[in-house]
C-alpha positions, -999 to 999 in steps of 0.1 A, spaced: 33 276 79 35 250 51 40 214 64 73 197 54 74 166 33 85 147 64 56 159 86 32 151 57 46 116 55 42 111 92 6 122 89 -1 98 61 15 70 80 -7 76 110 -38 77 87 -26 44 70 -21 28 104 -56 39 115 -72 24 84 -53 -9 89 -63 -10 126 -99 -4 117 -101 -31 91 -77 -56 107 -87 -92 98 -117 -79 78 -106 -76 42 -141 -85 30 -150 -48 35 -130 -42 3 -150 -66 -19 -175 -38 -26 -149 -16 -41 -159 -14 -78 -131 10 -90 -101 -3 -108 -73 -5 -82 -36 -6 -90 -16 -24 -63 21 -14 -64 48 -32 -44 85 -37 -46 101 -71 -50 124 -61 -20 95 -49 2 91 -66 36 72 -99 35 43 -86 55 37 -59 29 39 -83 1 14 -106 20 -9 -76 25 -10 -69 -13 -17 -106 -20 -46 -105 4 -60 -73 -12 -55 -87 -46 -77 -117 -37 -106 -95 -24 -106 -65 -47 -126 -75 -78 -109 -51 -102 -73 -51 -89 -42 -53 -109 -8 -58 -92 25 -46 -104 58 -56 -87 86 -31 -91 117 -52 -96 145 -45 -72 127 -18 -52 115 -18 -16 87 0 2 106 33 -3 106 30 -40 106 67 -46 138 69 -25 156 41 -44 146 49 -79 174 58 -103 177 94 -113 
């Protein structure tokens, strides 16, 4: 049985939450990332998510940040068709 988009999203959210919990308060672990990283966030995203991107931007040596004007954390759901 093929997983639905919703069940996949729930699985990803759990994995994201686990990574966040494992690295809580220890963003220095990301300083060793040498790959180019694109940080995407919406200008209408919750403050805690914007703050998280700011913190990551400070520690990731090759990060570039793009703010998607007028979009929130669910940007794919509020994009114009």
